Structures are given as structure tokens and as C-alpha cells.
PDB file of N, CA, C and O in Angstrom:
ATOM      1  N   UNK A   1     101.374  69.264 186.210  1.00  0.00           N
ATOM      2  CA  UNK A   1     100.720  69.758 185.025  1.00  0.00           C
ATOM      3  C   UNK A   1     101.621  69.509 183.815  1.00  0.00           C
ATOM      4  O   UNK A   1     102.845  69.599 183.907  1.00  0.00           O
ATOM      5  N   UNK A   2     101.007  69.200 182.702  1.00  0.00           N
ATOM      6  CA  UNK A   2     101.717  68.842 181.491  1.00  0.00           C
ATOM      7  C   UNK A   2     102.002  70.065 180.629  1.00  0.00           C
ATOM      8  O   UNK A   2     101.125  70.906 180.434  1.00  0.00           O
ATOM      9  N   UNK A   3     103.205  70.166 180.120  1.00  0.00           N
ATOM     10  CA  UNK A   3     103.540  71.257 179.216  1.00  0.00           C
ATOM     11  C   UNK A   3     103.122  70.885 177.799  1.00  0.00           C
ATOM     12  O   UNK A   3     103.231  69.732 177.382  1.00  0.00           O
ATOM     13  N   UNK A   4     102.647  71.878 177.080  1.00  0.00           N
ATOM     14  CA  UNK A   4     102.269  71.622 175.686  1.00  0.00           C
ATOM     15  C   UNK A   4     103.300  72.229 174.754  1.00  0.00           C
ATOM     16  O   UNK A   4     103.879  73.281 175.027  1.00  0.00           O
ATOM     17  N   UNK A   5     103.505  71.561 173.688  1.00  0.00           N
ATOM     18  CA  UNK A   5     104.451  72.026 172.677  1.00  0.00           C
ATOM     19  C   UNK A   5     103.752  73.060 171.799  1.00  0.00           C
ATOM     20  O   UNK A   5     102.729  72.743 171.193  1.00  0.00           O
ATOM     21  N   UNK A   6     104.270  74.290 171.710  1.00  0.00           N
ATOM     22  CA  UNK A   6     103.592  75.308 170.899  1.00  0.00           C
ATOM     23  C   UNK A   6     103.636  75.031 169.402  1.00  0.00           C
ATOM     24  O   UNK A   6     102.890  75.640 168.635  1.00  0.00           O
ATOM     25  N   UNK A   7     104.500  74.122 168.983  1.00  0.00           N
ATOM     26  CA  UNK A   7     104.591  73.805 167.563  1.00  0.00           C
ATOM     27  C   UNK A   7     103.516  72.819 167.109  1.00  0.00           C
ATOM     28  O   UNK A   7     103.239  72.700 165.916  1.00  0.00           O
ATOM     29  N   UNK A   8     102.917  72.119 168.062  1.00  0.00           N
ATOM     30  CA  UNK A   8     101.873  71.158 167.738  1.00  0.00           C
ATOM     31  C   UNK A   8     100.537  71.890 167.730  1.00  0.00           C
ATOM     32  O   UNK A   8     100.199  72.583 168.691  1.00  0.00           O
ATOM     33  N   UNK A   9      99.781  71.738 166.651  1.00  0.00           N
ATOM     34  CA  UNK A   9      98.492  72.405 166.538  1.00  0.00           C
ATOM     35  C   UNK A   9      97.471  71.633 167.360  1.00  0.00           C
ATOM     36  O   UNK A   9      97.340  70.417 167.218  1.00  0.00           O
ATOM     37  N   UNK A  10      96.765  72.327 168.201  1.00  0.00           N
ATOM     38  CA  UNK A  10      95.772  71.706 169.065  1.00  0.00           C
ATOM     39  C   UNK A  10      94.538  71.316 168.261  1.00  0.00           C
ATOM     40  O   UNK A  10      94.137  72.038 167.348  1.00  0.00           O
ATOM     41  N   UNK A  11      93.941  70.189 168.594  1.00  0.00           N
ATOM     42  CA  UNK A  11      92.706  69.785 167.941  1.00  0.00           C
ATOM     43  C   UNK A  11      91.531  70.602 168.456  1.00  0.00           C
ATOM     44  O   UNK A  11      90.444  70.541 167.883  1.00  0.00           O
ATOM     45  N   UNK A  12      91.729  71.365 169.529  1.00  0.00           N
ATOM     46  CA  UNK A  12      90.675  72.212 170.054  1.00  0.00           C
ATOM     47  C   UNK A  12      90.501  73.474 169.218  1.00  0.00           C
ATOM     48  O   UNK A  12      89.460  74.126 169.302  1.00  0.00           O
ATOM     49  N   UNK A  13      91.488  73.827 168.425  1.00  0.00           N
ATOM     50  CA  UNK A  13      91.425  75.008 167.580  1.00  0.00           C
ATOM     51  C   UNK A  13      91.648  74.606 166.124  1.00  0.00           C
ATOM     52  O   UNK A  13      92.736  74.811 165.587  1.00  0.00           O
ATOM     53  N   UNK A  14      90.616  74.028 165.475  1.00  0.00           N
ATOM     54  CA  UNK A  14      90.807  73.529 164.116  1.00  0.00           C
ATOM     55  C   UNK A  14      90.772  74.603 163.047  1.00  0.00           C
ATOM     56  O   UNK A  14      91.014  74.300 161.879  1.00  0.00           O
ATOM     57  N   UNK A  15      90.477  75.865 163.404  1.00  0.00           N
ATOM     58  CA  UNK A  15      90.379  76.933 162.414  1.00  0.00           C
ATOM     59  C   UNK A  15      91.729  77.199 161.775  1.00  0.00           C
ATOM     60  O   UNK A  15      92.743  77.337 162.458  1.00  0.00           O
ATOM     61  N   UNK A  16      91.723  77.267 160.467  1.00  0.00           N
ATOM     62  CA  UNK A  16      92.919  77.626 159.724  1.00  0.00           C
ATOM     63  C   UNK A  16      92.560  78.743 158.780  1.00  0.00           C
ATOM     64  O   UNK A  16      91.393  78.935 158.440  1.00  0.00           O
ATOM     65  N   UNK A  17      93.556  79.471 158.362  1.00  0.00           N
ATOM     66  CA  UNK A  17      93.318  80.504 157.365  1.00  0.00           C
ATOM     67  C   UNK A  17      93.150  79.831 156.013  1.00  0.00           C
ATOM     68  O   UNK A  17      93.838  78.856 155.711  1.00  0.00           O
ATOM     69  N   UNK A  18      92.230  80.351 155.192  1.00  0.00           N
ATOM     70  CA  UNK A  18      92.123  79.785 153.844  1.00  0.00           C
ATOM     71  C   UNK A  18      93.363  80.115 153.030  1.00  0.00           C
ATOM     72  O   UNK A  18      93.863  81.239 153.082  1.00  0.00           O
ATOM     73  N   UNK A  19      93.850  79.162 152.294  1.00  0.00           N
ATOM     74  CA  UNK A  19      95.050  79.385 151.482  1.00  0.00           C
ATOM     75  C   UNK A  19      94.642  80.047 150.179  1.00  0.00           C
ATOM     76  O   UNK A  19      93.859  79.502 149.401  1.00  0.00           O
ATOM     77  N   UNK A  20      95.181  81.220 149.960  1.00  0.00           N
ATOM     78  CA  UNK A  20      94.839  81.991 148.765  1.00  0.00           C
ATOM     79  C   UNK A  20      95.413  81.340 147.520  1.00  0.00           C
ATOM     80  O   UNK A  20      96.517  80.795 147.539  1.00  0.00           O
ATOM     81  N   UNK A  21      94.650  81.404 146.441  1.00  0.00           N
ATOM     82  CA  UNK A  21      95.123  80.888 145.168  1.00  0.00           C
ATOM     83  C   UNK A  21      94.848  79.416 144.935  1.00  0.00           C
ATOM     84  O   UNK A  21      95.158  78.900 143.861  1.00  0.00           O
ATOM     85  N   UNK A  22      94.276  78.724 145.910  1.00  0.00           N
ATOM     86  CA  UNK A  22      93.979  77.307 145.710  1.00  0.00           C
ATOM     87  C   UNK A  22      92.675  77.155 144.939  1.00  0.00           C
ATOM     88  O   UNK A  22      91.900  78.102 144.806  1.00  0.00           O
ATOM     89  N   UNK A  23      92.452  75.968 144.442  1.00  0.00           N
ATOM     90  CA  UNK A  23      91.227  75.663 143.705  1.00  0.00           C
ATOM     91  C   UNK A  23      90.002  75.900 144.591  1.00  0.00           C
ATOM     92  O   UNK A  23      89.018  76.488 144.143  1.00  0.00           O
ATOM     93  N   UNK A  24      90.057  75.449 145.832  1.00  0.00           N
ATOM     94  CA  UNK A  24      88.932  75.622 146.750  1.00  0.00           C
ATOM     95  C   UNK A  24      88.671  77.088 147.044  1.00  0.00           C
ATOM     96  O   UNK A  24      87.520  77.512 147.138  1.00  0.00           O
ATOM     97  N   UNK A  25      89.739  77.862 147.189  1.00  0.00           N
ATOM     98  CA  UNK A  25      89.573  79.291 147.473  1.00  0.00           C
ATOM     99  C   UNK A  25      88.885  79.984 146.296  1.00  0.00           C
ATOM    100  O   UNK A  25      88.002  80.816 146.504  1.00  0.00           O
ATOM    101  N   UNK A  26      89.274  79.654 145.073  1.00  0.00           N
ATOM    102  CA  UNK A  26      88.640  80.232 143.892  1.00  0.00           C
ATOM    103  C   UNK A  26      87.165  79.846 143.835  1.00  0.00           C
ATOM    104  O   UNK A  26      86.307  80.678 143.537  1.00  0.00           O
ATOM    105  N   UNK A  27      86.878  78.580 144.121  1.00  0.00           N
ATOM    106  CA  UNK A  27      85.490  78.113 144.133  1.00  0.00           C
ATOM    107  C   UNK A  27      84.676  78.854 145.188  1.00  0.00           C
ATOM    108  O   UNK A  27      83.541  79.254 144.931  1.00  0.00           O
ATOM    109  N   UNK A  28      85.259  79.040 146.389  1.00  0.00           N
ATOM    110  CA  UNK A  28      84.530  79.731 147.459  1.00  0.00           C
ATOM    111  C   UNK A  28      84.221  81.174 147.084  1.00  0.00           C
ATOM    112  O   UNK A  28      83.128  81.664 147.367  1.00  0.00           O
ATOM    113  N   UNK A  29      85.166  81.858 146.452  1.00  0.00           N
ATOM    114  CA  UNK A  29      84.947  83.250 146.051  1.00  0.00           C
ATOM    115  C   UNK A  29      83.804  83.343 145.030  1.00  0.00           C
ATOM    116  O   UNK A  29      82.970  84.244 145.115  1.00  0.00           O
ATOM    117  N   UNK A  30      83.766  82.424 144.077  1.00  0.00           N
ATOM    118  CA  UNK A  30      82.697  82.416 143.073  1.00  0.00           C
ATOM    119  C   UNK A  30      81.369  82.081 143.741  1.00  0.00           C
ATOM    120  O   UNK A  30      80.346  82.676 143.403  1.00  0.00           O
ATOM    121  N   UNK A  31      81.367  81.145 144.679  1.00  0.00           N
ATOM    122  CA  UNK A  31      80.135  80.778 145.376  1.00  0.00           C
ATOM    123  C   UNK A  31      79.575  81.973 146.152  1.00  0.00           C
ATOM    124  O   UNK A  31      78.366  82.205 146.143  1.00  0.00           O
ATOM    125  N   UNK A  32      80.443  82.728 146.819  1.00  0.00           N
ATOM    126  CA  UNK A  32      79.990  83.918 147.541  1.00  0.00           C
ATOM    127  C   UNK A  32      79.402  84.951 146.585  1.00  0.00           C
ATOM    128  O   UNK A  32      78.399  85.592 146.901  1.00  0.00           O
ATOM    129  N   UNK A  33      80.020  85.112 145.423  1.00  0.00           N
ATOM    130  CA  UNK A  33      79.506  86.058 144.439  1.00  0.00           C
ATOM    131  C   UNK A  33      78.122  85.636 143.958  1.00  0.00           C
ATOM    132  O   UNK A  33      77.232  86.472 143.802  1.00  0.00           O
ATOM    133  N   UNK A  34      77.943  84.350 143.724  1.00  0.00           N
ATOM    134  CA  UNK A  34      76.652  83.822 143.282  1.00  0.00           C
ATOM    135  C   UNK A  34      75.596  84.048 144.354  1.00  0.00           C
ATOM    136  O   UNK A  34      74.487  84.486 144.050  1.00  0.00           O
ATOM    137  N   UNK A  35      75.934  83.754 145.604  1.00  0.00           N
ATOM    138  CA  UNK A  35      74.983  83.940 146.698  1.00  0.00           C
ATOM    139  C   UNK A  35      74.654  85.419 146.902  1.00  0.00           C
ATOM    140  O   UNK A  35      73.522  85.757 147.249  1.00  0.00           O
ATOM    141  N   UNK A  36      75.635  86.307 146.689  1.00  0.00           N
ATOM    142  CA  UNK A  36      75.396  87.746 146.817  1.00  0.00           C
ATOM    143  C   UNK A  36      74.439  88.250 145.736  1.00  0.00           C
ATOM    144  O   UNK A  36      73.581  89.094 145.994  1.00  0.00           O
ATOM    145  N   UNK A  37      74.603  87.719 144.521  1.00  0.00           N
ATOM    146  CA  UNK A  37      73.794  88.182 143.398  1.00  0.00           C
ATOM    147  C   UNK A  37      72.353  87.689 143.468  1.00  0.00           C
ATOM    148  O   UNK A  37      71.441  88.378 143.011  1.00  0.00           O
ATOM    149  N   UNK A  38      72.142  86.523 144.029  1.00  0.00           N
ATOM    150  CA  UNK A  38      70.810  85.938 144.097  1.00  0.00           C
ATOM    151  C   UNK A  38      70.081  86.418 145.338  1.00  0.00           C
ATOM    152  O   UNK A  38      70.672  86.545 146.410  1.00  0.00           O
ATOM    153  N   UNK A  39      68.808  86.680 145.184  1.00  0.00           N
ATOM    154  CA  UNK A  39      67.955  87.014 146.327  1.00  0.00           C
ATOM    155  C   UNK A  39      67.295  85.718 146.796  1.00  0.00           C
ATOM    156  O   UNK A  39      66.773  84.955 145.983  1.00  0.00           O
ATOM    157  N   UNK A  40      67.319  85.472 148.089  1.00  0.00           N
ATOM    158  CA  UNK A  40      66.677  84.281 148.625  1.00  0.00           C
ATOM    159  C   UNK A  40      67.563  83.052 148.526  1.00  0.00           C
ATOM    160  O   UNK A  40      68.771  83.136 148.307  1.00  0.00           O
ATOM    161  N   UNK A  41      66.909  81.897 148.696  1.00  0.00           N
ATOM    162  CA  UNK A  41      67.627  80.626 148.710  1.00  0.00           C
ATOM    163  C   UNK A  41      68.025  80.186 147.305  1.00  0.00           C
ATOM    164  O   UNK A  41      67.413  80.563 146.306  1.00  0.00           O
ATOM    165  N   UNK A  42      69.081  79.368 147.275  1.00  0.00           N
ATOM    166  CA  UNK A  42      69.530  78.774 146.009  1.00  0.00           C
ATOM    167  C   UNK A  42      69.960  77.347 146.302  1.00  0.00           C
ATOM    168  O   UNK A  42      70.565  77.069 147.338  1.00  0.00           O
ATOM    169  N   UNK A  43      69.647  76.460 145.394  1.00  0.00           N
ATOM    170  CA  UNK A  43      70.001  75.052 145.578  1.00  0.00           C
ATOM    171  C   UNK A  43      71.488  74.848 145.369  1.00  0.00           C
ATOM    172  O   UNK A  43      72.118  75.533 144.564  1.00  0.00           O
ATOM    173  N   UNK A  44      72.041  73.892 146.108  1.00  0.00           N
ATOM    174  CA  UNK A  44      73.460  73.574 145.996  1.00  0.00           C
ATOM    175  C   UNK A  44      73.844  73.112 144.608  1.00  0.00           C
ATOM    176  O   UNK A  44      74.935  73.420 144.128  1.00  0.00           O
ATOM    177  N   UNK A  45      72.952  72.372 143.955  1.00  0.00           N
ATOM    178  CA  UNK A  45      73.255  71.887 142.600  1.00  0.00           C
ATOM    179  C   UNK A  45      73.345  73.046 141.613  1.00  0.00           C
ATOM    180  O   UNK A  45      74.146  73.000 140.679  1.00  0.00           O
ATOM    181  N   UNK A  46      72.532  74.084 141.809  1.00  0.00           N
ATOM    182  CA  UNK A  46      72.607  75.259 140.938  1.00  0.00           C
ATOM    183  C   UNK A  46      73.917  76.013 141.169  1.00  0.00           C
ATOM    184  O   UNK A  46      74.546  76.489 140.223  1.00  0.00           O
ATOM    185  N   UNK A  47      74.318  76.115 142.438  1.00  0.00           N
ATOM    186  CA  UNK A  47      75.595  76.759 142.767  1.00  0.00           C
ATOM    187  C   UNK A  47      76.728  75.997 142.095  1.00  0.00           C
ATOM    188  O   UNK A  47      77.627  76.599 141.507  1.00  0.00           O
ATOM    189  N   UNK A  48      76.681  74.676 142.182  1.00  0.00           N
ATOM    190  CA  UNK A  48      77.730  73.846 141.598  1.00  0.00           C
ATOM    191  C   UNK A  48      77.839  74.052 140.090  1.00  0.00           C
ATOM    192  O   UNK A  48      78.943  74.192 139.565  1.00  0.00           O
ATOM    193  N   UNK A  49      76.718  74.071 139.399  1.00  0.00           N
ATOM    194  CA  UNK A  49      76.739  74.257 137.938  1.00  0.00           C
ATOM    195  C   UNK A  49      77.331  75.606 137.565  1.00  0.00           C
ATOM    196  O   UNK A  49      78.128  75.705 136.632  1.00  0.00           O
ATOM    197  N   UNK A  50      76.936  76.654 138.300  1.00  0.00           N
ATOM    198  CA  UNK A  50      77.444  77.987 137.981  1.00  0.00           C
ATOM    199  C   UNK A  50      78.932  78.119 138.296  1.00  0.00           C
ATOM    200  O   UNK A  50      79.668  78.760 137.546  1.00  0.00           O
ATOM    201  N   UNK A  51      79.383  77.516 139.403  1.00  0.00           N
ATOM    202  CA  UNK A  51      80.812  77.558 139.754  1.00  0.00           C
ATOM    203  C   UNK A  51      81.631  76.849 138.679  1.00  0.00           C
ATOM    204  O   UNK A  51      82.644  77.372 138.214  1.00  0.00           O
ATOM    205  N   UNK A  52      81.188  75.661 138.290  1.00  0.00           N
ATOM    206  CA  UNK A  52      81.926  74.890 137.288  1.00  0.00           C
ATOM    207  C   UNK A  52      81.931  75.602 135.940  1.00  0.00           C
ATOM    208  O   UNK A  52      82.921  75.532 135.211  1.00  0.00           O
ATOM    209  N   UNK A  53      80.842  76.285 135.599  1.00  0.00           N
ATOM    210  CA  UNK A  53      80.781  77.027 134.336  1.00  0.00           C
ATOM    211  C   UNK A  53      81.737  78.218 134.375  1.00  0.00           C
ATOM    212  O   UNK A  53      82.431  78.490 133.396  1.00  0.00           O
ATOM    213  N   UNK A  54      81.774  78.929 135.505  1.00  0.00           N
ATOM    214  CA  UNK A  54      82.595  80.136 135.590  1.00  0.00           C
ATOM    215  C   UNK A  54      84.085  79.838 135.733  1.00  0.00           C
ATOM    216  O   UNK A  54      84.913  80.522 135.132  1.00  0.00           O
ATOM    217  N   UNK A  55      84.435  78.814 136.530  1.00  0.00           N
ATOM    218  CA  UNK A  55      85.849  78.530 136.776  1.00  0.00           C
ATOM    219  C   UNK A  55      86.435  77.516 135.799  1.00  0.00           C
ATOM    220  O   UNK A  55      87.643  77.507 135.563  1.00  0.00           O
ATOM    221  N   UNK A  56      85.595  76.673 135.238  1.00  0.00           N
ATOM    222  CA  UNK A  56      86.086  75.625 134.352  1.00  0.00           C
ATOM    223  C   UNK A  56      86.663  74.441 135.107  1.00  0.00           C
ATOM    224  O   UNK A  56      87.224  73.530 134.497  1.00  0.00           O
ATOM    225  N   UNK A  57      86.532  74.443 136.437  1.00  0.00           N
ATOM    226  CA  UNK A  57      87.036  73.346 137.270  1.00  0.00           C
ATOM    227  C   UNK A  57      85.858  72.684 137.981  1.00  0.00           C
ATOM    228  O   UNK A  57      84.937  73.362 138.436  1.00  0.00           O
ATOM    229  N   UNK A  58      85.897  71.350 138.073  1.00  0.00           N
ATOM    230  CA  UNK A  58      84.780  70.630 138.679  1.00  0.00           C
ATOM    231  C   UNK A  58      84.906  70.572 140.199  1.00  0.00           C
ATOM    232  O   UNK A  58      85.991  70.716 140.761  1.00  0.00           O
ATOM    233  N   UNK A  59      83.762  70.356 140.841  1.00  0.00           N
ATOM    234  CA  UNK A  59      83.708  70.142 142.283  1.00  0.00           C
ATOM    235  C   UNK A  59      83.343  68.679 142.479  1.00  0.00           C
ATOM    236  O   UNK A  59      82.290  68.232 142.023  1.00  0.00           O
ATOM    237  N   UNK A  60      84.199  67.938 143.150  1.00  0.00           N
ATOM    238  CA  UNK A  60      83.968  66.503 143.303  1.00  0.00           C
ATOM    239  C   UNK A  60      82.853  66.205 144.290  1.00  0.00           C
ATOM    240  O   UNK A  60      81.992  65.371 144.009  1.00  0.00           O
ATOM    241  N   UNK A  61      82.850  66.873 145.449  1.00  0.00           N
ATOM    242  CA  UNK A  61      81.852  66.604 146.476  1.00  0.00           C
ATOM    243  C   UNK A  61      81.274  67.933 146.945  1.00  0.00           C
ATOM    244  O   UNK A  61      81.915  68.674 147.691  1.00  0.00           O
ATOM    245  N   UNK A  62      80.066  68.224 146.503  1.00  0.00           N
ATOM    246  CA  UNK A  62      79.451  69.519 146.787  1.00  0.00           C
ATOM    247  C   UNK A  62      79.145  69.689 148.264  1.00  0.00           C
ATOM    248  O   UNK A  62      79.287  70.795 148.786  1.00  0.00           O
ATOM    249  N   UNK A  63      78.738  68.651 148.948  1.00  0.00           N
ATOM    250  CA  UNK A  63      78.428  68.746 150.377  1.00  0.00           C
ATOM    251  C   UNK A  63      79.665  69.142 151.162  1.00  0.00           C
ATOM    252  O   UNK A  63      79.597  70.031 152.011  1.00  0.00           O
ATOM    253  N   UNK A  64      80.776  68.506 150.898  1.00  0.00           N
ATOM    254  CA  UNK A  64      82.023  68.826 151.588  1.00  0.00           C
ATOM    255  C   UNK A  64      82.468  70.240 151.255  1.00  0.00           C
ATOM    256  O   UNK A  64      82.942  70.965 152.130  1.00  0.00           O
ATOM    257  N   UNK A  65      82.318  70.635 149.999  1.00  0.00           N
ATOM    258  CA  UNK A  65      82.687  71.991 149.601  1.00  0.00           C
ATOM    259  C   UNK A  65      81.861  73.021 150.359  1.00  0.00           C
ATOM    260  O   UNK A  65      82.406  74.002 150.866  1.00  0.00           O
ATOM    261  N   UNK A  66      80.544  72.805 150.440  1.00  0.00           N
ATOM    262  CA  UNK A  66      79.676  73.768 151.117  1.00  0.00           C
ATOM    263  C   UNK A  66      79.927  73.786 152.626  1.00  0.00           C
ATOM    264  O   UNK A  66      79.791  74.839 153.249  1.00  0.00           O
ATOM    265  N   UNK A  67      80.288  72.660 153.227  1.00  0.00           N
ATOM    266  CA  UNK A  67      80.635  72.653 154.652  1.00  0.00           C
ATOM    267  C   UNK A  67      81.870  73.500 154.897  1.00  0.00           C
ATOM    268  O   UNK A  67      81.940  74.207 155.903  1.00  0.00           O
ATOM    269  N   UNK A  68      82.845  73.445 153.999  1.00  0.00           N
ATOM    270  CA  UNK A  68      84.023  74.297 154.110  1.00  0.00           C
ATOM    271  C   UNK A  68      83.672  75.760 153.942  1.00  0.00           C
ATOM    272  O   UNK A  68      84.218  76.618 154.637  1.00  0.00           O
ATOM    273  N   UNK A  69      82.760  76.053 153.020  1.00  0.00           N
ATOM    274  CA  UNK A  69      82.314  77.433 152.818  1.00  0.00           C
ATOM    275  C   UNK A  69      81.629  77.955 154.069  1.00  0.00           C
ATOM    276  O   UNK A  69      81.859  79.094 154.476  1.00  0.00           O
ATOM    277  N   UNK A  70      80.784  77.123 154.686  1.00  0.00           N
ATOM    278  CA  UNK A  70      80.091  77.522 155.913  1.00  0.00           C
ATOM    279  C   UNK A  70      81.075  77.760 157.052  1.00  0.00           C
ATOM    280  O   UNK A  70      80.860  78.632 157.893  1.00  0.00           O
ATOM    281  N   UNK A  71      82.147  76.988 157.077  1.00  0.00           N
ATOM    282  CA  UNK A  71      83.150  77.135 158.134  1.00  0.00           C
ATOM    283  C   UNK A  71      83.906  78.452 158.001  1.00  0.00           C
ATOM    284  O   UNK A  71      84.132  79.139 158.998  1.00  0.00           O
ATOM    285  N   UNK A  72      84.296  78.808 156.789  1.00  0.00           N
ATOM    286  CA  UNK A  72      85.077  80.013 156.576  1.00  0.00           C
ATOM    287  C   UNK A  72      84.213  81.276 156.485  1.00  0.00           C
ATOM    288  O   UNK A  72      84.699  82.378 156.741  1.00  0.00           O
ATOM    289  N   UNK A  73      82.938  81.120 156.124  1.00  0.00           N
ATOM    290  CA  UNK A  73      82.044  82.281 155.963  1.00  0.00           C
ATOM    291  C   UNK A  73      80.746  82.024 156.721  1.00  0.00           C
ATOM    292  O   UNK A  73      79.811  81.454 156.160  1.00  0.00           O
ATOM    293  N   UNK A  74      80.672  82.432 157.983  1.00  0.00           N
ATOM    294  CA  UNK A  74      79.470  82.163 158.791  1.00  0.00           C
ATOM    295  C   UNK A  74      78.221  82.902 158.308  1.00  0.00           C
ATOM    296  O   UNK A  74      77.119  82.583 158.753  1.00  0.00           O
ATOM    297  N   UNK A  75      78.363  83.876 157.417  1.00  0.00           N
ATOM    298  CA  UNK A  75      77.190  84.578 156.903  1.00  0.00           C
ATOM    299  C   UNK A  75      76.386  83.725 155.920  1.00  0.00           C
ATOM    300  O   UNK A  75      75.246  84.057 155.597  1.00  0.00           O
ATOM    301  N   UNK A  76      76.972  82.641 155.449  1.00  0.00           N
ATOM    302  CA  UNK A  76      76.261  81.695 154.587  1.00  0.00           C
ATOM    303  C   UNK A  76      75.564  80.693 155.501  1.00  0.00           C
ATOM    304  O   UNK A  76      76.181  80.131 156.405  1.00  0.00           O
ATOM    305  N   UNK A  77      74.264  80.474 155.255  1.00  0.00           N
ATOM    306  CA  UNK A  77      73.499  79.541 156.080  1.00  0.00           C
ATOM    307  C   UNK A  77      72.845  78.482 155.214  1.00  0.00           C
ATOM    308  O   UNK A  77      72.449  78.731 154.075  1.00  0.00           O
ATOM    309  N   UNK A  78      72.745  77.297 155.788  1.00  0.00           N
ATOM    310  CA  UNK A  78      72.014  76.218 155.144  1.00  0.00           C
ATOM    311  C   UNK A  78      70.616  76.240 155.735  1.00  0.00           C
ATOM    312  O   UNK A  78      70.441  75.989 156.928  1.00  0.00           O
ATOM    313  N   UNK A  79      69.618  76.539 154.912  1.00  0.00           N
ATOM    314  CA  UNK A  79      68.265  76.691 155.420  1.00  0.00           C
ATOM    315  C   UNK A  79      67.489  75.386 155.419  1.00  0.00           C
ATOM    316  O   UNK A  79      66.697  75.136 156.328  1.00  0.00           O
ATOM    317  N   UNK A  80      67.703  74.567 154.428  1.00  0.00           N
ATOM    318  CA  UNK A  80      67.008  73.291 154.307  1.00  0.00           C
ATOM    319  C   UNK A  80      67.886  72.374 153.484  1.00  0.00           C
ATOM    320  O   UNK A  80      68.971  72.773 153.062  1.00  0.00           O
ATOM    321  N   UNK A  81      67.445  71.172 153.250  1.00  0.00           N
ATOM    322  CA  UNK A  81      68.249  70.187 152.538  1.00  0.00           C
ATOM    323  C   UNK A  81      68.732  70.710 151.190  1.00  0.00           C
ATOM    324  O   UNK A  81      67.952  70.848 150.248  1.00  0.00           O
ATOM    325  N   UNK A  82      70.026  70.997 151.111  1.00  0.00           N
ATOM    326  CA  UNK A  82      70.629  71.411 149.851  1.00  0.00           C
ATOM    327  C   UNK A  82      70.345  72.839 149.442  1.00  0.00           C
ATOM    328  O   UNK A  82      70.618  73.215 148.302  1.00  0.00           O
ATOM    329  N   UNK A  83      69.801  73.649 150.346  1.00  0.00           N
ATOM    330  CA  UNK A  83      69.494  75.043 150.014  1.00  0.00           C
ATOM    331  C   UNK A  83      70.317  75.976 150.891  1.00  0.00           C
ATOM    332  O   UNK A  83      70.457  75.765 152.096  1.00  0.00           O
ATOM    333  N   UNK A  84      70.857  77.008 150.258  1.00  0.00           N
ATOM    334  CA  UNK A  84      71.747  77.923 150.956  1.00  0.00           C
ATOM    335  C   UNK A  84      71.324  79.362 150.693  1.00  0.00           C
ATOM    336  O   UNK A  84      70.734  79.678 149.660  1.00  0.00           O
ATOM    337  N   UNK A  85      71.642  80.228 151.654  1.00  0.00           N
ATOM    338  CA  UNK A  85      71.310  81.637 151.542  1.00  0.00           C
ATOM    339  C   UNK A  85      72.423  82.451 152.220  1.00  0.00           C
ATOM    340  O   UNK A  85      73.063  81.988 153.164  1.00  0.00           O
ATOM    341  N   UNK A  86      72.636  83.666 151.718  1.00  0.00           N
ATOM    342  CA  UNK A  86      73.620  84.565 152.304  1.00  0.00           C
ATOM    343  C   UNK A  86      72.868  85.557 153.189  1.00  0.00           C
ATOM    344  O   UNK A  86      72.053  86.338 152.699  1.00  0.00           O
ATOM    345  N   UNK A  87      73.141  85.524 154.490  1.00  0.00           N
ATOM    346  CA  UNK A  87      72.488  86.425 155.433  1.00  0.00           C
ATOM    347  C   UNK A  87      73.316  87.688 155.585  1.00  0.00           C
ATOM    348  O   UNK A  87      74.547  87.646 155.601  1.00  0.00           O
ATOM    349  N   UNK A  88      72.630  88.798 155.695  1.00  0.00           N
ATOM    350  CA  UNK A  88      73.322  90.068 155.931  1.00  0.00           C
ATOM    351  C   UNK A  88      73.635  90.186 157.409  1.00  0.00           C
ATOM    352  O   UNK A  88      72.861  89.726 158.248  1.00  0.00           O
ATOM    353  N   UNK A  89      74.782  90.810 157.740  1.00  0.00           N
ATOM    354  CA  UNK A  89      75.136  91.040 159.137  1.00  0.00           C
ATOM    355  C   UNK A  89      74.171  92.037 159.745  1.00  0.00           C
ATOM    356  O   UNK A  89      73.759  93.004 159.103  1.00  0.00           O
ATOM    357  N   UNK A  90      73.817  91.782 161.006  1.00  0.00           N
ATOM    358  CA  UNK A  90      72.842  92.648 161.688  1.00  0.00           C
ATOM    359  C   UNK A  90      73.514  93.741 162.441  1.00  0.00           C
ATOM    360  O   UNK A  90      72.844  94.560 163.071  1.00  0.00           O
TER     361      UNK A  90
END
């Protein structure tokens, strides 16, 4: 049997903690606030405009940004092409 090095991060566990204070972390916090305030679905392009207006920083690739948001916050769901909603925990 092969020994594994504990210092090497396994590709089987890709989850990482979000780094606080980064541009992406600030964007994610604003996106969650927007989704919390809105009832029902909201388009990704609308989320992008509001995030950029509030933070003053642009988002280069909205699809990649939203995939990261979905990874770190499973309560956010993609319902249809480019539409997102915040589900309440049951």
C-alpha cells in the first residue's frame, strides 16, 4: 500500500475555505445580499450590474463567478439559464 504525503492536497477534496478580504469574497457577499433582498429568481446579468455598482469593481466572467458562489453557498440554486434564486434551509 502506498503512503500519502499529508502536505499534498488531494484532488478528491477540492473544497477550500474562502479567503476573506479578497475581491471575489466581497463580490460573493454582495451577491448573497442581493439574492436575500429579492423575492424569486433574478438574472445573472442583473446581479452583475448591481454588484459592480455597489463595489465599484468589475466581474470579468459572470458564469465562473456564479459557479464559485454555488460551490461556497449551496443555498443558492441555478433554476434556469442565467437565473438564480436563494433557497431557504428546510
